[in-house]
C-alpha positions in Angstrom: 8.6 -10.9 -17.5 7.3 -14.8 -19.4 7.7 -15.3 -22.4 4.0 -17.2 -23.6 4.1 -19.5 -26.6 0.3 -20.4 -28.0 0.1 -23.3 -29.3 -1.6 -24.5 -32.3 -5.1 -24.7 -31.0 -7.8 -26.1 -33.9 -7.4 -26.0 -37.8 -9.4 -24.3 -40.3 -10.8 -25.8 -44.2 -7.1 -27.3 -43.2 -4.7 -24.8 -42.9 -3.3 -24.4 -39.4 -5.3 -21.2 -37.2 -2.7 -17.9 -36.3 -2.1 -16.5 -33.2 -3.2 -13.6 -34.8 -6.4 -14.7 -35.7 -7.0 -15.6 -32.3 -9.5 -13.6 -29.9 -7.7 -11.5 -27.4 -9.5 -11.9 -23.9 -9.0 -8.3 -22.1 -6.9 -9.1 -18.9 -9.1 -8.6 -16.1 -9.4 -5.0 -13.8 -6.5 -5.6 -10.8 -9.3 -3.4 -8.3 -13.0 -3.0 -9.5 -15.7 -1.5 -8.1 -18.4 0.6 -8.7 -16.3 4.2 -9.4 -13.0 2.5 -9.2 -11.4 0.9 -11.8 -7.7 -0.5 -11.7 -6.2 -1.7 -14.7 -4.6 -5.5 -14.5 -1.0 -5.0 -13.8 2.0 -5.9 -15.9 5.0 -5.9 -16.5 4.7 -3.9 -20.4 2.8 -0.8 -18.5 4.5 2.3 -19.2 6.9 4.2 -16.6 5.5 7.0 -15.6 8.1 9.9 -16.5 8.2 11.5 -13.3 7.4 9.9 -9.7 4.1 11.3 -8.6 3.2 11.5 -5.4 -0.6 11.9 -5.7 -0.9 9.4 -8.6 0.6 6.7 -6.3 -1.5 7.7 -2.7 -4.9 7.3 -4.7 -3.9 4.2 -6.2 -3.3 2.7 -2.5 -6.2 4.3 -1.6 -8.5 3.3 -4.8 -7.0 -0.2 -4.5 -8.0 -0.6 -0.5 -11.1 0.5 -0.8 -12.2 -1.2 -4.1 -11.0 -4.9 -1.9 -12.9 -3.8 1.0 -16.0 -3.1 -0.8 -16.2 -6.0 -3.4 -14.4 -8.5 -1.2 -15.8 -7.7 2.1 -12.8 -9.0 4.5 -9.1 -8.0 5.3 -6.6 -9.8 2.8 -3.0 -9.6 3.7 -2.3 -8.5 -0.2 -4.2 -5.6 0.1 -6.3 -3.8 2.7 -3.9 -5.8 5.2 -1.2 -4.1 4.1 -2.6 -0.7 2.9 -3.2 -0.2 7.3 0.4 -1.3 7.9 1.8 1.3 5.6 -0.8 4.2 4.8 -1.1 5.8 8.8 2.5 6.6 8.8 1.6 8.5 5.6 -1.2 10.7 6.6 1.7 13.7 7.1 2.4 13.3 3.4 -0.9 12.5 1.8 -3.6 13.1 4.5 -5.5 10.7 7.4 -6.5 7.4 5.6 -10.3 7.5 5.8 -11.5 6.0 9.4 -13.7 4.3 7.5 -11.3 1.2 6.6 -10.4 1.3 10.8 -14.2 0.4 11.3 -13.9 -2.2 8.9 -11.4 -3.5 10.0 -12.7 -3.8 13.7 -15.8 -5.3 12.3 -14.2 -7.8 11.1 -12.4 -8.5 13.9 -15.9 -8.4 16.1 -17.5 -10.8 13.3 -14.6 -13.4 13.7 -14.7 -13.2 18.0 -18.5 -14.3 17.3 -16.9 -18.0 16.2 -16.0 -20.7 18.4 -12.2 -20.5 19.7 -11.2 -23.4 17.7 -12.5 -22.3 14.6 -11.0 -19.0 15.4 -7.5 -21.1 16.1 -7.6 -22.6 12.7 -6.7 -21.9 9.1 -5.4 -18.6 8.8 -7.3 -17.0 11.0 -4.9 -16.6 14.0 -2.7 -14.4 11.5 -5.7 -12.4 9.8 -6.3 -11.5 13.8 -3.0 -10.4 13.7 -2.8 -8.5 11.2 -6.1 -6.3 11.9 -4.5 -5.8 15.5 -1.0 -4.7 13.4 -3.5 -2.4 11.5 -5.0 -1.1 13.9 -1.7 -0.6 16.0 -0.4 1.6 13.1 -3.4 3.7 13.3 -3.5 4.6 17.2 0.4 5.7 16.9 0.1 8.0 13.3 -3.4 9.3 13.7 -4.8 9.0 17.3 -1.3 9.2 18.9 -2.8 6.6 22.0 -3.7 3.3 22.0 -7.4 2.9 22.3 -9.5 0.0 23.6 -10.3 -0.9 20.4 -6.4 -2.0 19.5 -6.3 -3.5 23.2 -9.0 -6.2 22.7 -7.7 -6.9 19.5 -4.7 -7.8 21.0 -5.6 -9.6 23.7 -7.7 -11.1 21.2 -5.2 -11.7 19.3 -2.5 -14.0 22.3 -6.3 -15.6 23.2 -5.9 -17.6 19.5 -1.0 -17.9 20.3 -1.0 -21.7 19.6 1.4 -23.7 21.9 4.5 -23.5 20.9 4.2 -19.7 20.6 2.9 -19.0 16.9 -0.1 -17.7 14.9 -1.2 -20.1 12.9 -1.0 -19.4 9.2 -1.6 -21.2 5.2 1.4 -22.3 4.1 0.1 -22.3 0.1 0.6 -18.6 -1.3 3.5 -16.9 -0.2 5.4 -14.7 0.6 2.3 -13.0 3.4 0.2 -16.4 3.7 3.5 -19.7 3.4 4.2 -20.4 7.4 3.0 -19.8 11.5 6.6 -18.0 11.4 5.8 -14.9 9.4 2.4 -15.3 11.5 4.4 -14.4 14.5 6.0 -12.4 13.2 3.1 -9.8 11.9 1.7 -10.3 15.9 5.6 -9.4 17.4 4.8 -6.0 15.6 1.5 -5.9 16.6 2.4 -6.1 20.0 4.9 -3.5 20.2 4.2 -0.8 18.1 0.4 0.1 20.1 1.9 2.8 22.0 2.7 1.5 25.2 1.2 -1.4 25.1 3.5 -3.8 26.4 4.8 -1.4 29.2 1.4 -1.2 30.3 0.6 -5.1 30.8 1.0 -5.6 34.7 2.5 -8.4 35.8 0.1 -10.1 37.3 -1.1 -9.9 33.7 -1.2 -13.4 31.3 0.0 -12.4 28.3 2.7 -11.7 29.9 3.9 -15.0 29.8 2.3 -15.8 25.9 4.5 -12.7 25.2 7.7 -14.5 26.6 6.6 -17.9 24.2 6.0 -15.2 21.8 9.8 -14.0 21.8 11.0 -18.1 22.8 9.8 -19.2 19.5 10.9 -16.4 17.5 14.9 -17.2 18.8 14.4 -20.2 18.8 12.6 -21.6 15.5 15.0 -21.2 12.3 13.8 -19.3 9.4 13.7 -21.0 7.1 14.8 -18.6 4.2 16.6 -15.3 3.7 12.7 -13.7 3.9 12.0 -15.3 7.4 15.2 -13.5 9.0 14.6 -10.6 6.7 11.0 -10.8 8.5 12.5 -11.5 11.7 14.8 -8.4 11.1 11.1 -6.2 10.8 9.9 -7.6 14.4 13.7 -7.2 15.9 13.4 -3.4 15.3 9.9 -3.1 16.9 10.4 -5.7 19.3 13.1 -5.9 22.0 14.7 -9.1 23.5 14.2 -11.4 19.7 18.4 -11.1 18.5 21.4 -9.7 19.9 23.5 -7.0 18.3 25.5 -10.4 16.5 22.1 -11.8 14.9 21.5 -8.3 14.4 24.5 -8.0 11.8 24.1 -11.3 10.1 20.0 -10.6 9.3 21.1 -7.4 8.0 24.5 -9.1 5.8 22.1 -11.4 4.6 19.8 -8.8 3.1 23.2 -6.3 1.6 24.7 -10.1 0.3 21.2 -9.9 -2.5 21.1 -6.3 -3.5 21.3 -5.8 -7.7 24.0 -3.8 -9.6 21.1 -1.5 -10.2 19.9 -0.6 -6.1 16.8 -3.1 -6.1 16.0 -6.6 -4.8 14.3 -9.3 -6.3 11.3 -11.3 -4.4 12.8 -14.6 -6.1 16.4 -14.4 -4.3 15.1 -14.8 -0.8 13.9 -18.8 -0.4 14.7 -21.2 -3.5 11.1 -22.7 -4.5 10.6 -25.2 -2.6 10.9 -23.2 0.3 8.4 -21.1 0.0 5.4 -22.5 2.2 5.2 -25.7 1.3 6.3 -25.5 -2.5 3.2 -25.6 -4.0 4.7 -23.0 -6.2 7.6 -24.2 -7.1 7.2 -25.6 -10.9 6.0 -22.2 -11.3 8.5 -20.3 -10.3 11.4 -22.7 -12.5 9.8 -22.1 -15.2 10.5 -18.2 -15.4 12.1 -17.1 -17.8 14.4 -15.5 -15.6 14.6 -17.9 -13.3 18.1 -18.2 -13.0 19.0 -14.0 -12.9 15.3 -12.8 -11.6 15.3 -8.7 -12.4 14.4 -5.9 -8.8 11.1 -5.5 -8.6 9.5 -3.5 -6.0 8.1 -5.2 -3.2 11.0 -6.7 -2.3 12.6 -3.4 -2.7 10.9 -1.5 -0.4 10.2 -4.1 2.1 14.0 -3.8 2.3 14.8 -0.5 2.5 11.9 0.1 4.7 13.7 -3.0 7.4 16.9 -1.7 6.9 15.4 1.8 7.7 14.5 0.8 11.1 17.3 -0.9 11.7 19.8 2.1 11.8 21.5 2.3 8.1 21.5 5.3 7.7 19.1 7.6 4.7 22.5 8.5 3.1 24.2 5.1 2.7 24.7 5.3 -1.0 23.2 1.4 -0.7 20.1 2.8 0.7 20.1 6.0 -2.1 20.8 3.3 -4.8 17.7 1.6 -3.8 15.1 5.0 -3.3 16.5 5.7 -7.3 16.0 2.2 -8.1 12.2 3.4 -6.7 12.0 6.2 -7.9 12.3 5.7 -11.5 10.1 2.3 -11.7 6.8 4.1 -10.8 4.3 3.0 -13.4 1.4 5.0 -15.3 -0.9 3.7 -12.7 0.9 5.2 -9.8 1.9 1.8 -8.8 5.2 -0.7 -8.7 5.5 -3.5 -10.7 6.3 -7.1 -9.1 4.9 -10.4 -10.4 3.4 -12.9 -7.9 5.1 -16.2 -7.0 2.2 -17.5 -7.4 -0.4 -17.3 -10.4 -0.1 -14.7 -13.5 -4.2 -13.0 -12.5 -4.3 -10.3 -10.6 -0.1 -9.6 -9.0 -1.9 -8.5 -5.8 1.3 -8.7 -4.3 2.1 -5.2 -7.2 -0.5 -3.6 -4.8 2.0 -4.8 -1.4 4.7 -3.7 -3.1 4.0 -0.1 -4.2 2.7 0.4 -0.3 6.0 -1.0 0.5 7.7 1.2 -2.3 6.5 4.6 -0.5 6.9 3.8 2.3 10.7 3.6 2.0 10.2 6.6 -0.5 8.8 8.6 3.2 11.8 6.6 5.3 14.1 8.0 3.2 13.5 11.3 2.8 12.6 12.0 -0.6 8.9 13.1 -0.5 9.9 16.0 1.4 
């Protein structure tokens, strides 16, 4: 948590106006829509005395519903992560609302009304990959079969692939909107997750060549930092042909080297500030009070555990168990877990993303039975 120093902002009758006299502006809610009100995310939010699966699931469901209802878009950090993670938790906390899947399908239909040049611009290719990924996860865990909507989404996704094999993305909102490399790993996960989709492509299907181009891009493009290496490993746990055994071992080692003594990880250890996107957050990150030794956070701890488990690391590995214990003991009263944003000290939407990964990590460690 950073220390805020209040400047002297004025004087009254020759006396300095002290900080205690200043009106305190209430922090904006993290999510607010109709009857949903989720208070601001903060490092000061008290911990729960005992882990609550119900509170965690409610936070995820309410946050995604509020974002969708108010913003009416698919975002990387909230409902995008929600549909990536939440279907796999159906056996524990019930199936997510079908209306969310319908919203994703509707958003894709709206994107298809744009001309091809517009679809290739900005974050749209990665946004389409995110939609396809969410629909693929729904098919695996809810429908338990490939649906026509997911097949169609994946074909649209490959229609917006760049010539070099990547998916265009923004480069100013790390970690999720900071590179085409990240967008390409999302696309790889989407294609490889959809039940039987890759195996069902005929030899004459033009998508086959595009899949090869995707694989070539991820094999030949050097990851800029360890966070990108983590994303590559995640994709490689689903899609064959991205890394060999030696490379897989290197990627796993690049995760373990950052684990903290308390069992957690910090996202801030996975890149130097200048290498997040185009480096536009470097000054903010270097000014943080714990820059030299950042504390563990839920986003990176949850994501690391998820990827390591998917990569074959056993749930009873002592390092995994220590990470799971950290997650179990760091849930906040709202049901979420805390992670400070890399970007601004406003809504801290990465706390929502981190809460999704934290709950999924605990499920993969058999802690929620």
